N, CA, C, O and the ligand as a Tripos MOL2 file, in Angstrom:
@<TRIPOS>MOLECULE
protein
  317   315    80     0     0
PROTEIN
NO_CHARGES

@<TRIPOS>ATOM
      1 N          68.0760   70.4160   33.3650 N.3       1 MET1
      2 CA         68.2760   71.7980   33.0990 C.3       1 MET1
      3 C          69.0850   72.0530   31.8480 C.2       1 MET1
      4 O          70.1580   71.4740   31.6830 O.2       1 MET1
      5 N          68.6340   72.8460   31.0250 N.am      2 PHE2
      6 CA         69.5350   73.3160   29.8680 C.3       2 PHE2
      7 C          69.8830   74.6350   30.1000 C.2       2 PHE2
      8 O          69.1100   75.5060   30.4970 O.2       2 PHE2
      9 N          71.3490   74.8040   29.7850 N.am      3 VAL3
     10 CA         71.9010   76.1390   30.0250 C.3       3 VAL3
     11 C          72.1680   76.3880   28.5780 C.2       3 VAL3
     12 O          73.0320   75.6990   28.0340 O.2       3 VAL3
     13 N          71.4670   77.3760   27.8300 N.am      4 ASP4
     14 CA         71.5710   77.5750   26.5060 C.3       4 ASP4
     15 C          72.6520   78.7780   26.1080 C.2       4 ASP4
     16 O          72.4760   79.9500   26.4430 O.2       4 ASP4
     17 N          73.6300   78.3780   25.4530 N.am      5 GLY5
     18 CA         74.5400   79.4540   24.9640 C.3       5 GLY5
     19 C          73.9370   80.7560   24.3720 C.2       5 GLY5
     20 O          72.9100   80.5980   23.7120 O.2       5 GLY5
     21 N          74.3930   81.9570   24.5010 N.am      6 CYS6
     22 CA         73.6920   83.1320   24.1150 C.3       6 CYS6
     23 C          73.8530   83.0890   22.6860 C.2       6 CYS6
     24 O          72.8660   83.3480   21.9960 O.2       6 CYS6
     25 N          75.1100   82.7590   22.0550 N.am      7 PHE7
     26 CA         75.0590   82.9030   20.6120 C.3       7 PHE7
     27 C          74.4040   81.7930   19.7580 C.2       7 PHE7
     28 O          73.7670   82.0620   18.7400 O.2       7 PHE7
     29 N          74.5920   80.5060   20.2270 N.am      8 TRP8
     30 CA         74.0860   79.4630   19.4490 C.3       8 TRP8
     31 C          72.6800   79.3150   19.5240 C.2       8 TRP8
     32 O          72.0290   78.8840   18.5720 O.2       8 TRP8
     33 N          72.1420   79.6720   20.6760 N.am      9 HIS9
     34 CA         70.6930   79.5470   21.0100 C.3       9 HIS9
     35 C          69.8430   80.9550   20.8810 C.2       9 HIS9
     36 O          68.6420   81.1020   21.1040 O.2       9 HIS9
     37 N          70.6400   81.7880   20.5280 N.am     10 ASN10
     38 CA         69.7890   83.1700   20.2500 C.3      10 ASN10
     39 C          69.2990   83.8010   21.2330 C.2      10 ASN10
     40 O          68.1350   84.1940   21.1600 O.2      10 ASN10
     41 N          69.9940   84.0180   22.2590 N.am     11 CYS11
     42 CA         69.5690   84.8120   23.4720 C.3      11 CYS11
     43 C          68.7280   86.1290   23.1260 C.2      11 CYS11
     44 O          69.1270   86.7080   22.1160 O.2      11 CYS11
     45 N          67.6670   86.6910   23.7650 N.am     12 PRO12
     46 CA         67.1920   87.9290   23.3070 C.3      12 PRO12
     47 C          67.9920   89.0230   23.5650 C.2      12 PRO12
     48 O          67.8610   90.0610   22.9160 O.2      12 PRO12
     49 N          68.8510   88.8910   24.4910 N.am     13 GLU13
     50 CA         69.8300   90.0870   24.8230 C.3      13 GLU13
     51 C          71.0130   89.9310   23.7560 C.2      13 GLU13
     52 O          71.2940   90.8940   23.0430 O.2      13 GLU13
     53 N          71.6260   88.8650   23.6590 N.am     14 HIS14
     54 CA         72.9300   88.7490   22.9980 C.3      14 HIS14
     55 C          72.8960   87.9470   21.7180 C.2      14 HIS14
     56 O          73.9750   87.7190   21.1730 O.2      14 HIS14
     57 N          71.8320   87.5150   21.2010 N.am     15 GLY15
     58 CA         71.8010   86.8000   20.0850 C.3      15 GLY15
     59 C          71.6920   87.9330   18.9600 C.2      15 GLY15
     60 O          71.4550   89.1250   19.1610 O.2      15 GLY15
     61 N          71.9120   87.3100   17.7460 N.am     16 ARG16
     62 CA         72.0440   88.2840   16.5680 C.3      16 ARG16
     63 C          70.6380   88.7470   16.3390 C.2      16 ARG16
     64 O          69.6320   88.0490   16.4610 O.2      16 ARG16
     65 N          70.6930   90.1110   15.9650 N.am     17 ARG17
     66 CA         69.4240   91.0090   15.7790 C.3      17 ARG17
     67 C          69.3320   91.4080   14.3660 C.2      17 ARG17
     68 O          68.3670   92.0790   13.9990 O.2      17 ARG17
     69 N          70.1800   91.0820   13.6070 N.am     18 THR18
     70 CA         70.2810   91.6130   12.2180 C.3      18 THR18
     71 C          70.5860   90.2040   11.3630 C.2      18 THR18
     72 O          71.1720   89.2000   11.7670 O.2      18 THR18
     73 N          70.0170   90.4510   10.1000 N.am     19 PRO19
     74 CA         70.2190   89.1790    9.1040 C.3      19 PRO19
     75 C          71.6750   89.0030    9.1560 C.2      19 PRO19
     76 O          72.4730   89.8760    9.4970 O.2      19 PRO19
     77 N          72.0100   87.5990    8.7270 N.am     20 TRP20
     78 CA         73.1970   87.1190    8.4450 C.3      20 TRP20
     79 C          73.6090   87.8500    7.0760 C.2      20 TRP20
     80 O          72.7200   88.2480    6.3230 O.2      20 TRP20
     81 N          74.7700   87.9970    6.8060 N.am     21 THR21
     82 CA         75.4560   88.5890    5.7480 C.3      21 THR21
     83 C          76.6660   87.8030    5.1600 C.2      21 THR21
     84 O          77.2820   87.0350    5.8980 O.2      21 THR21
     85 N          77.0150   87.9580    3.9060 N.am     22 GLY22
     86 CA         78.1160   87.2850    3.4710 C.3      22 GLY22
     87 C          77.8470   85.9950    2.7380 C.2      22 GLY22
     88 O          76.7410   85.4560    2.6920 O.2      22 GLY22
     89 N          78.8730   85.5730    2.2090 N.am     23 PRO23
     90 CA         78.6160   84.2670    1.4170 C.3      23 PRO23
     91 C          77.9790   83.0950    2.1080 C.2      23 PRO23
     92 O          77.3880   82.2060    1.4950 O.2      23 PRO23
     93 N          78.1260   83.1320    3.4060 N.am     24 ASN24
     94 CA         77.4190   81.8850    4.0650 C.3      24 ASN24
     95 C          76.1630   82.1210    4.9690 C.2      24 ASN24
     96 O          75.6910   81.3720    5.8240 O.2      24 ASN24
     97 N          75.7420   83.3690    4.5530 N.am     25 ALA25
     98 CA         74.4190   83.8160    5.1100 C.3      25 ALA25
     99 C          73.3820   82.8090    5.4370 C.2      25 ALA25
    100 O          72.9190   82.5470    6.5470 O.2      25 ALA25
    101 N          73.0470   82.2000    4.0880 N.am     26 GLN26
    102 CA         71.8470   81.2580    4.0640 C.3      26 GLN26
    103 C          72.2020   80.0410    5.1930 C.2      26 GLN26
    104 O          71.3800   79.6280    6.0110 O.2      26 GLN26
    105 N          73.5260   79.5780    5.0750 N.am     27 LEU27
    106 CA         73.9610   78.4440    5.9960 C.3      27 LEU27
    107 C          73.7700   78.9080    7.3120 C.2      27 LEU27
    108 O          73.1880   78.1660    8.1040 O.2      27 LEU27
    109 N          74.2110   80.1430    7.7140 N.am     28 TRP28
    110 CA         73.9080   80.3810    9.1430 C.3      28 TRP28
    111 C          72.5090   80.5040    9.5470 C.2      28 TRP28
    112 O          72.1940   80.1930   10.6960 O.2      28 TRP28
    113 N          71.5170   80.9860    8.5940 N.am     29 GLU29
    114 CA         70.1880   81.1730    8.9770 C.3      29 GLU29
    115 C          69.6310   79.7260    9.3090 C.2      29 GLU29
    116 O          68.8980   79.4670   10.2640 O.2      29 GLU29
    117 N          70.0670   78.8860    8.4260 N.am     30 GLU30
    118 CA         69.6130   77.3940    8.4380 C.3      30 GLU30
    119 C          69.9580   76.7640    9.7230 C.2      30 GLU30
    120 O          69.1720   76.1270   10.4240 O.2      30 GLU30
    121 N          71.3270   77.0200    9.9990 N.am     31 LYS31
    122 CA         71.8700   76.2910   11.1990 C.3      31 LYS31
    123 C          71.1450   77.0320   12.4790 C.2      31 LYS31
    124 O          70.8300   76.3340   13.4430 O.2      31 LYS31
    125 N          70.9280   78.1990   12.4860 N.am     32 MET32
    126 CA         70.3060   78.6470   13.8140 C.3      32 MET32
    127 C          68.8880   78.2950   13.8190 C.2      32 MET32
    128 O          68.3500   78.1200   14.9120 O.2      32 MET32
    129 N          68.2170   78.1690   12.7510 N.am     33 ARG33
    130 CA         66.7950   77.6960   12.8250 C.3      33 ARG33
    131 C          66.7620   76.2810   13.1320 C.2      33 ARG33
    132 O          65.8250   75.9190   13.8430 O.2      33 ARG33
    133 N          67.7320   75.2530   12.6780 N.am     34 ARG34
    134 CA         67.8380   74.0360   13.2620 C.3      34 ARG34
    135 C          68.1320   73.9300   14.8000 C.2      34 ARG34
    136 O          67.6360   73.0610   15.5170 O.2      34 ARG34
    137 N          68.9980   74.9130   15.2310 N.am     35 ASN35
    138 CA         69.3330   74.9940   16.5960 C.3      35 ASN35
    139 C          68.0020   75.2290   17.4170 C.2      35 ASN35
    140 O          67.7550   74.6300   18.4640 O.2      35 ASN35
    141 N          67.2370   76.0930   16.8760 N.am     36 ALA36
    142 CA         65.8440   76.4820   17.6840 C.3      36 ALA36
    143 C          64.9220   75.2410   17.7360 C.2      36 ALA36
    144 O          64.3450   74.8860   18.7630 O.2      36 ALA36
    145 N          64.8220   74.5410   16.4120 N.am     37 GLU37
    146 CA         63.8500   73.3630   16.4130 C.3      37 GLU37
    147 C          64.4870   72.3850   17.3930 C.2      37 GLU37
    148 O          63.7200   71.8430   18.1890 O.2      37 GLU37
    149 N          65.7670   72.0870   17.4460 N.am     38 SER38
    150 CA         66.4060   71.1800   18.2430 C.3      38 SER38
    151 C          66.0710   71.3750   19.7180 C.2      38 SER38
    152 O          65.8300   70.4150   20.4500 O.2      38 SER38
    153 N          66.0600   72.7520   20.1740 N.am     39 ASP39
    154 CA         65.8420   73.1430   21.4400 C.3      39 ASP39
    155 C          64.4680   72.6140   22.0290 C.2      39 ASP39
    156 O          64.2920   72.0750   23.1210 O.2      39 ASP39
    157 N          63.4490   72.9250   20.9480 N.am     40 LEU40
    158 CA         62.1210   72.6630   21.0650 C.3      40 LEU40
    159 C          61.8330   71.1850   21.2780 C.2      40 LEU40
    160 O          61.1120   70.7630   22.1820 O.2      40 LEU40
    161 N          62.4410   70.4470   20.3930 N.am     41 ARG41
    162 CA         62.3520   69.1310   20.4940 C.3      41 ARG41
    163 C          62.8310   68.4440   21.7280 C.2      41 ARG41
    164 O          62.1330   67.5730   22.2470 O.2      41 ARG41
    165 N          64.1250   68.8320   22.2840 N.am     42 SER42
    166 CA         64.6780   68.5130   23.2540 C.3      42 SER42
    167 C          63.7920   68.7990   24.6130 C.2      42 SER42
    168 O          63.7910   68.0150   25.5620 O.2      42 SER42
    169 N          63.2060   69.7510   24.5890 N.am     43 THR43
    170 CA         62.5570   70.3010   25.7790 C.3      43 THR43
    171 C          61.0670   69.3820   25.7550 C.2      43 THR43
    172 O          60.6460   68.9360   26.8220 O.2      43 THR43
    173 N          60.3860   69.1620   24.5940 N.am     44 ARG44
    174 CA         59.3350   68.2850   24.2900 C.3      44 ARG44
    175 C          59.4850   66.8220   24.7450 C.2      44 ARG44
    176 O          58.6320   66.1980   25.3770 O.2      44 ARG44
    177 N          60.6320   66.3760   24.3580 N.am     45 LEU45
    178 CA         61.0690   65.0540   24.5220 C.3      45 LEU45
    179 C          61.2170   64.6550   26.1310 C.2      45 LEU45
    180 O          60.7050   63.6910   26.7000 O.2      45 LEU45
    181 N          61.9680   65.5600   26.6200 N.am     46 ALA46
    182 CA         62.4320   65.4490   27.9820 C.3      46 ALA46
    183 C          61.1600   65.4650   28.9110 C.2      46 ALA46
    184 O          61.0330   64.7430   29.8990 O.2      46 ALA46
    185 N          60.0650   66.5490   28.3850 N.am     47 GLU47
    186 CA         58.8290   66.5120   29.2310 C.3      47 GLU47
    187 C          58.1610   65.1410   29.0880 C.2      47 GLU47
    188 O          57.8100   64.5170   30.0900 O.2      47 GLU47
    189 N          57.9840   64.6690   27.8440 N.am     48 GLU48
    190 CA         57.2210   63.5100   27.5570 C.3      48 GLU48
    191 C          57.7160   62.4300   28.4200 C.2      48 GLU48
    192 O          56.9220   61.5990   28.8600 O.2      48 GLU48
    193 N          59.1020   62.3730   28.7250 N.am     49 LEU49
    194 CA         59.6690   61.2510   29.4640 C.3      49 LEU49
    195 C          59.5680   61.4900   31.0110 C.2      49 LEU49
    196 O          60.0490   60.6740   31.7970 O.2      49 LEU49
    197 N          58.9590   62.5790   31.4080 N.am     50 GLY50
    198 CA         58.4910   62.8980   32.7370 C.3      50 GLY50
    199 C          59.5390   63.9060   33.3030 C.2      50 GLY50
    200 O          59.3780   64.1520   34.4980 O.2      50 GLY50
    201 N          60.4370   64.4540   32.7730 N.am     51 TRP51
    202 CA         61.3660   65.3850   33.2860 C.3      51 TRP51
    203 C          60.6580   66.8330   33.4880 C.2      51 TRP51
    204 O          59.7500   67.2990   32.7990 O.2      51 TRP51
    205 N          61.1690   67.3070   34.3750 N.am     52 ILE52
    206 CA         60.6150   68.9050   34.6180 C.3      52 ILE52
    207 C          61.7730   69.7270   34.0150 C.2      52 ILE52
    208 O          62.8790   69.7060   34.5540 O.2      52 ILE52
    209 N          61.5400   70.4320   32.9320 N.am     53 VAL53
    210 CA         62.4770   71.2150   31.9840 C.3      53 VAL53
    211 C          62.6940   72.5930   32.5900 C.2      53 VAL53
    212 O          61.7820   73.3960   32.7920 O.2      53 VAL53
    213 N          63.9200   72.7900   32.8510 N.am     54 VAL54
    214 CA         64.3650   74.2170   33.2470 C.3      54 VAL54
    215 C          65.2450   74.4970   32.1980 C.2      54 VAL54
    216 O          66.0600   73.6470   31.8400 O.2      54 VAL54
    217 N          65.1450   75.9730   31.4810 N.am     55 ARG55
    218 CA         65.9110   76.4210   30.5270 C.3      55 ARG55
    219 C          66.4190   77.7450   31.0040 C.2      55 ARG55
    220 O          65.6440   78.5790   31.4730 O.2      55 ARG55
    221 N          67.6690   77.9490   30.8980 N.am     56 VAL56
    222 CA         68.1700   79.3130   31.3890 C.3      56 VAL56
    223 C          69.1760   79.5360   30.3210 C.2      56 VAL56
    224 O          69.6930   78.6530   29.6370 O.2      56 VAL56
    225 N          69.4440   81.0860   30.2360 N.am     57 TRP57
    226 CA         70.5630   81.4930   29.2250 C.3      57 TRP57
    227 C          71.8010   81.6040   29.9040 C.2      57 TRP57
    228 O          71.8890   81.8750   31.1020 O.2      57 TRP57
    229 N          72.8150   81.3850   29.0990 N.am     58 GLU58
    230 CA         74.1330   81.5700   29.5280 C.3      58 GLU58
    231 C          74.4640   82.7680   30.2770 C.2      58 GLU58
    232 O          75.1800   82.7780   31.2780 O.2      58 GLU58
    233 N          73.8700   83.8520   29.7060 N.am     59 CYS59
    234 CA         74.4110   85.1540   30.6580 C.3      59 CYS59
    235 C          73.5610   85.2870   31.7550 C.2      59 CYS59
    236 O          73.8100   86.2240   32.5130 O.2      59 CYS59
    237 N          72.4860   84.4670   32.0510 N.am     60 GLN60
    238 CA         71.7400   84.4960   33.3340 C.3      60 GLN60
    239 C          72.7750   83.7390   34.3390 C.2      60 GLN60
    240 O          72.9410   84.0760   35.5110 O.2      60 GLN60
    241 N          73.3850   82.7540   33.7490 N.am     61 VAL61
    242 CA         74.0630   81.8000   34.8530 C.3      61 VAL61
    243 C          75.5290   82.4750   35.1260 C.2      61 VAL61
    244 O          76.1180   82.2570   36.1850 O.2      61 VAL61
    245 N          76.0500   83.2650   34.1560 N.am     62 LEU62
    246 CA         77.2480   83.9370   34.4330 C.3      62 LEU62
    247 C          76.9330   85.2380   35.2000 C.2      62 LEU62
    248 O          77.8330   85.7690   35.8510 O.2      62 LEU62
    249 N          75.9540   85.6650   35.1630 N.am     63 ARG63
    250 CA         75.4760   87.0350   36.0010 C.3      63 ARG63
    251 C          75.1700   86.5570   37.3530 C.2      63 ARG63
    252 O          75.6480   87.1920   38.2930 O.2      63 ARG63
    253 N          74.3950   85.4600   37.6010 N.am     64 ASN64
    254 CA         74.0710   85.1850   38.7920 C.3      64 ASN64
    255 C          73.9000   83.6850   39.0190 C.2      64 ASN64
    256 O          72.7650   83.2160   39.0950 O.2      64 ASN64
    257 N          75.0190   82.8900   39.1340 N.am     65 PRO65
    258 CA         74.8280   81.3570   39.2340 C.3      65 PRO65
    259 C          73.8470   80.9600   40.4940 C.2      65 PRO65
    260 O          72.9570   80.1140   40.4040 O.2      65 PRO65
    261 N          74.1250   81.6360   41.5690 N.am     66 ASN66
    262 CA         73.3680   81.1450   42.7180 C.3      66 ASN66
    263 C          71.8590   81.2560   42.4960 C.2      66 ASN66
    264 O          71.1050   80.3970   42.9530 O.2      66 ASN66
    265 N          71.4170   82.2920   41.8070 N.am     67 LEU67
    266 CA         69.8920   82.3710   41.6930 C.3      67 LEU67
    267 C          69.6200   81.4160   40.7350 C.2      67 LEU67
    268 O          68.5770   80.8070   40.9700 O.2      67 LEU67
    269 N          70.2980   81.0230   39.5740 N.am     68 MET68
    270 CA         69.9710   79.9170   38.6430 C.3      68 MET68
    271 C          69.8930   78.6390   39.3730 C.2      68 MET68
    272 O          69.0360   77.8010   39.0910 O.2      68 MET68
    273 N          70.7820   78.4670   40.3210 N.am     69 ALA69
    274 CA         70.7910   77.1570   41.0460 C.3      69 ALA69
    275 C          69.6850   77.0510   41.9830 C.2      69 ALA69
    276 O          69.1630   75.9580   42.2030 O.2      69 ALA69
    277 N          69.2340   78.2980   42.6420 N.am     70 ALA70
    278 CA         67.9730   78.2640   43.4150 C.3      70 ALA70
    279 C          66.7660   77.9440   42.7250 C.2      70 ALA70
    280 O          65.8540   77.3430   43.2940 O.2      70 ALA70
    281 N          66.6980   78.3520   41.3910 N.am     71 ARG71
    282 CA         65.5830   78.0180   40.5620 C.3      71 ARG71
    283 C          65.5030   76.7320   40.1170 C.2      71 ARG71
    284 O          64.3990   76.3270   39.7520 O.2      71 ARG71
    285 N          66.5810   75.9040   40.0670 N.am     72 VAL72
    286 CA         66.5300   74.6390   39.7880 C.3      72 VAL72
    287 C          65.9430   73.7990   41.0670 C.2      72 VAL72
    288 O          65.2190   72.8190   40.8930 O.2      72 VAL72
    289 N          66.3180   74.2670   42.3640 N.am     73 LEU73
    290 CA         65.8550   73.7520   43.4310 C.3      73 LEU73
    291 C          64.3770   73.9630   43.6300 C.2      73 LEU73
    292 O          63.6470   73.1210   44.1530 O.2      73 LEU73
    293 N          63.9560   75.1980   43.1580 N.am     74 GLU74
    294 CA         62.6440   75.6290   43.4530 C.3      74 GLU74
    295 C          61.6130   74.9470   42.5210 C.2      74 GLU74
    296 O          60.4700   74.6800   42.8910 O.2      74 GLU74
    297 N          62.1060   74.6770   41.2630 N.am     75 GLY75
    298 CA         61.2800   73.9070   40.3520 C.3      75 GLY75
    299 C          60.8770   74.9320   39.2780 C.2      75 GLY75
    300 O          61.3250   76.0780   39.3220 O.2      75 GLY75
    301 N          60.0670   74.5430   38.3520 N.am     76 PRO76
    302 CA         59.6570   75.4120   37.1400 C.3      76 PRO76
    303 C          58.7150   76.4350   37.3680 C.2      76 PRO76
    304 O          58.4950   77.2530   36.4750 O.2      76 PRO76
    305 N          58.1060   76.4950   38.4970 N.am     77 SER77
    306 CA         57.0090   77.6230   38.7350 C.3      77 SER77
    307 C          57.7750   78.9390   38.9280 C.2      77 SER77
    308 O          57.1200   79.9820   38.9420 O.2      77 SER77
    309 N          59.1640   78.9790   39.0850 N.am     78 ASN78
    310 CA         59.6950   80.2040   39.2660 C.3      78 ASN78
    311 C          60.5030   80.5950   38.0280 C.2      78 ASN78
    312 O          61.1030   81.6690   38.0530 O.2      78 ASN78
    313 N          60.5600   79.9020   37.0720 N.am     79 CYS79
    314 CA         61.3580   80.0110   35.8100 C.3      79 CYS79
    315 C          60.6890   80.9650   34.8460 C.2      79 CYS79
    316 O          61.1960   81.1870   33.7470 O.2      79 CYS79
    317 ZN         72.5160   86.2890   26.6660 Zn       80 ZN80
@<TRIPOS>BOND
     1     1     2 1
     2     2     3 1
     3     3     4 2
     4     3     5 am
     5     5     6 1
     6     6     7 1
     7     7     8 2
     8     7     9 am
     9     9    10 1
    10    10    11 1
    11    11    12 2
    12    11    13 am
    13    13    14 1
    14    14    15 1
    15    15    16 2
    16    15    17 am
    17    17    18 1
    18    18    19 1
    19    19    20 2
    20    19    21 am
    21    21    22 1
    22    22    23 1
    23    23    24 2
    24    23    25 am
    25    25    26 1
    26    26    27 1
    27    27    28 2
    28    27    29 am
    29    29    30 1
    30    30    31 1
    31    31    32 2
    32    31    33 am
    33    33    34 1
    34    34    35 1
    35    35    36 2
    36    35    37 am
    37    37    38 1
    38    38    39 1
    39    39    40 2
    40    39    41 am
    41    41    42 1
    42    42    43 1
    43    43    44 2
    44    43    45 am
    45    45    46 1
    46    46    47 1
    47    47    48 2
    48    47    49 am
    49    49    50 1
    50    50    51 1
    51    51    52 2
    52    51    53 am
    53    53    54 1
    54    54    55 1
    55    55    56 2
    56    55    57 am
    57    57    58 1
    58    58    59 1
    59    59    60 2
    60    59    61 am
    61    61    62 1
    62    62    63 1
    63    63    64 2
    64    63    65 am
    65    65    66 1
    66    66    67 1
    67    67    68 2
    68    67    69 am
    69    69    70 1
    70    70    71 1
    71    71    72 2
    72    71    73 am
    73    73    74 1
    74    74    75 1
    75    75    76 2
    76    75    77 am
    77    77    78 1
    78    78    79 1
    79    79    80 2
    80    79    81 am
    81    81    82 1
    82    82    83 1
    83    83    84 2
    84    83    85 am
    85    85    86 1
    86    86    87 1
    87    87    88 2
    88    87    89 am
    89    89    90 1
    90    90    91 1
    91    91    92 2
    92    91    93 am
    93    93    94 1
    94    94    95 1
    95    95    96 2
    96    95    97 am
    97    97    98 1
    98    98    99 1
    99    99   100 2
   100    99   101 am
   101   101   102 1
   102   102   103 1
   103   103   104 2
   104   103   105 am
   105   105   106 1
   106   106   107 1
   107   107   108 2
   108   107   109 am
   109   109   110 1
   110   110   111 1
   111   111   112 2
   112   111   113 am
   113   113   114 1
   114   114   115 1
   115   115   116 2
   116   115   117 am
   117   117   118 1
   118   118   119 1
   119   119   120 2
   120   119   121 am
   121   121   122 1
   122   122   123 1
   123   123   124 2
   124   123   125 am
   125   125   126 1
   126   126   127 1
   127   127   128 2
   128   127   129 am
   129   129   130 1
   130   130   131 1
   131   131   132 2
   132   131   133 am
   133   133   134 1
   134   134   135 1
   135   135   136 2
   136   135   137 am
   137   137   138 1
   138   138   139 1
   139   139   140 2
   140   139   141 am
   141   141   142 1
   142   142   143 1
   143   143   144 2
   144   143   145 am
   145   145   146 1
   146   146   147 1
   147   147   148 2
   148   147   149 am
   149   149   150 1
   150   150   151 1
   151   151   152 2
   152   151   153 am
   153   153   154 1
   154   154   155 1
   155   155   156 2
   156   155   157 am
   157   157   158 1
   158   158   159 1
   159   159   160 2
   160   159   161 am
   161   161   162 1
   162   162   163 1
   163   163   164 2
   164   163   165 am
   165   165   166 1
   166   166   167 1
   167   167   168 2
   168   167   169 am
   169   169   170 1
   170   170   171 1
   171   171   172 2
   172   171   173 am
   173   173   174 1
   174   174   175 1
   175   175   176 2
   176   175   177 am
   177   177   178 1
   178   178   179 1
   179   179   180 2
   180   179   181 am
   181   181   182 1
   182   182   183 1
   183   183   184 2
   184   183   185 am
   185   185   186 1
   186   186   187 1
   187   187   188 2
   188   187   189 am
   189   189   190 1
   190   190   191 1
   191   191   192 2
   192   191   193 am
   193   193   194 1
   194   194   195 1
   195   195   196 2
   196   195   197 am
   197   197   198 1
   198   198   199 1
   199   199   200 2
   200   199   201 am
   201   201   202 1
   202   202   203 1
   203   203   204 2
   204   203   205 am
   205   205   206 1
   206   206   207 1
   207   207   208 2
   208   207   209 am
   209   209   210 1
   210   210   211 1
   211   211   212 2
   212   211   213 am
   213   213   214 1
   214   214   215 1
   215   215   216 2
   216   215   217 am
   217   217   218 1
   218   218   219 1
   219   219   220 2
   220   219   221 am
   221   221   222 1
   222   222   223 1
   223   223   224 2
   224   223   225 am
   225   225   226 1
   226   226   227 1
   227   227   228 2
   228   227   229 am
   229   229   230 1
   230   230   231 1
   231   231   232 2
   232   231   233 am
   233   233   234 1
   234   234   235 1
   235   235   236 2
   236   235   237 am
   237   237   238 1
   238   238   239 1
   239   239   240 2
   240   239   241 am
   241   241   242 1
   242   242   243 1
   243   243   244 2
   244   243   245 am
   245   245   246 1
   246   246   247 1
   247   247   248 2
   248   247   249 am
   249   249   250 1
   250   250   251 1
   251   251   252 2
   252   251   253 am
   253   253   254 1
   254   254   255 1
   255   255   256 2
   256   255   257 am
   257   257   258 1
   258   258   259 1
   259   259   260 2
   260   259   261 am
   261   261   262 1
   262   262   263 1
   263   263   264 2
   264   263   265 am
   265   265   266 1
   266   266   267 1
   267   267   268 2
   268   267   269 am
   269   269   270 1
   270   270   271 1
   271   271   272 2
   272   271   273 am
   273   273   274 1
   274   274   275 1
   275   275   276 2
   276   275   277 am
   277   277   278 1
   278   278   279 1
   279   279   280 2
   280   279   281 am
   281   281   282 1
   282   282   283 1
   283   283   284 2
   284   283   285 am
   285   285   286 1
   286   286   287 1
   287   287   288 2
   288   287   289 am
   289   289   290 1
   290   290   291 1
   291   291   292 2
   292   291   293 am
   293   293   294 1
   294   294   295 1
   295   295   296 2
   296   295   297 am
   297   297   298 1
   298   298   299 1
   299   299   300 2
   300   299   301 am
   301   301   302 1
   302   302   303 1
   303   303   304 2
   304   303   305 am
   305   305   306 1
   306   306   307 1
   307   307   308 2
   308   307   309 am
   309   309   310 1
   310   310   311 1
   311   311   312 2
   312   311   313 am
   313   313   314 1
   314   314   315 1
   315   315   316 2
@<TRIPOS>SUBSTRUCTURE
     1 MET1         2 RESIDUE 1 A MET
     2 PHE2         6 RESIDUE 1 A PHE
     3 VAL3        10 RESIDUE 1 A VAL
     4 ASP4        14 RESIDUE 1 A ASP
     5 GLY5        18 RESIDUE 1 A GLY
     6 CYS6        22 RESIDUE 1 A CYS
     7 PHE7        26 RESIDUE 1 A PHE
     8 TRP8        30 RESIDUE 1 A TRP
     9 HIS9        34 RESIDUE 1 A HIS
    10 ASN10       38 RESIDUE 1 A ASN
    11 CYS11       42 RESIDUE 1 A CYS
    12 PRO12       46 RESIDUE 1 A PRO
    13 GLU13       50 RESIDUE 1 A GLU
    14 HIS14       54 RESIDUE 1 A HIS
    15 GLY15       58 RESIDUE 1 A GLY
    16 ARG16       62 RESIDUE 1 A ARG
    17 ARG17       66 RESIDUE 1 A ARG
    18 THR18       70 RESIDUE 1 A THR
    19 PRO19       74 RESIDUE 1 A PRO
    20 TRP20       78 RESIDUE 1 A TRP
    21 THR21       82 RESIDUE 1 A THR
    22 GLY22       86 RESIDUE 1 A GLY
    23 PRO23       90 RESIDUE 1 A PRO
    24 ASN24       94 RESIDUE 1 A ASN
    25 ALA25       98 RESIDUE 1 A ALA
    26 GLN26      102 RESIDUE 1 A GLN
    27 LEU27      106 RESIDUE 1 A LEU
    28 TRP28      110 RESIDUE 1 A TRP
    29 GLU29      114 RESIDUE 1 A GLU
    30 GLU30      118 RESIDUE 1 A GLU
    31 LYS31      122 RESIDUE 1 A LYS
    32 MET32      126 RESIDUE 1 A MET
    33 ARG33      130 RESIDUE 1 A ARG
    34 ARG34      134 RESIDUE 1 A ARG
    35 ASN35      138 RESIDUE 1 A ASN
    36 ALA36      142 RESIDUE 1 A ALA
    37 GLU37      146 RESIDUE 1 A GLU
    38 SER38      150 RESIDUE 1 A SER
    39 ASP39      154 RESIDUE 1 A ASP
    40 LEU40      158 RESIDUE 1 A LEU
    41 ARG41      162 RESIDUE 1 A ARG
    42 SER42      166 RESIDUE 1 A SER
    43 THR43      170 RESIDUE 1 A THR
    44 ARG44      174 RESIDUE 1 A ARG
    45 LEU45      178 RESIDUE 1 A LEU
    46 ALA46      182 RESIDUE 1 A ALA
    47 GLU47      186 RESIDUE 1 A GLU
    48 GLU48      190 RESIDUE 1 A GLU
    49 LEU49      194 RESIDUE 1 A LEU
    50 GLY50      198 RESIDUE 1 A GLY
    51 TRP51      202 RESIDUE 1 A TRP
    52 ILE52      206 RESIDUE 1 A ILE
    53 VAL53      210 RESIDUE 1 A VAL
    54 VAL54      214 RESIDUE 1 A VAL
    55 ARG55      218 RESIDUE 1 A ARG
    56 VAL56      222 RESIDUE 1 A VAL
    57 TRP57      226 RESIDUE 1 A TRP
    58 GLU58      230 RESIDUE 1 A GLU
    59 CYS59      234 RESIDUE 1 A CYS
    60 GLN60      238 RESIDUE 1 A GLN
    61 VAL61      242 RESIDUE 1 A VAL
    62 LEU62      246 RESIDUE 1 A LEU
    63 ARG63      250 RESIDUE 1 A ARG
    64 ASN64      254 RESIDUE 1 A ASN
    65 PRO65      258 RESIDUE 1 A PRO
    66 ASN66      262 RESIDUE 1 A ASN
    67 LEU67      266 RESIDUE 1 A LEU
    68 MET68      270 RESIDUE 1 A MET
    69 ALA69      274 RESIDUE 1 A ALA
    70 ALA70      278 RESIDUE 1 A ALA
    71 ARG71      282 RESIDUE 1 A ARG
    72 VAL72      286 RESIDUE 1 A VAL
    73 LEU73      290 RESIDUE 1 A LEU
    74 GLU74      294 RESIDUE 1 A GLU
    75 GLY75      298 RESIDUE 1 A GLY
    76 PRO76      302 RESIDUE 1 A PRO
    77 SER77      306 RESIDUE 1 A SER
    78 ASN78      310 RESIDUE 1 A ASN
    79 CYS79      314 RESIDUE 1 A CYS
    80 ZN80       317 GROUP 0 **** ****
C-alpha cells in the first residue's frame, strides 16, 4: 500500500493547479514530473513482483483511516 502525500504526489484535490512561478519554477516542474514517473514505476515494479498495489491519498487517510484500512483488507477491487 502506498500512501501518497497530497503535495509531493499532486493529489487532484490538494495538488498544485497552477503553473510553478519564480526562479525555481522549472526545477519544481521537473521534480514533480519525476515524482509522478517514480510513482508509476513503483506501482509497475511491485505488480511485476506479484504484489497487489493499493494507492491512496494522504487526505483520504486523514479523513477516514478506518475506511482506508478496510480497503487494504478487502483488496484492490474496491479501490
Ligand atoms: Zn489530497
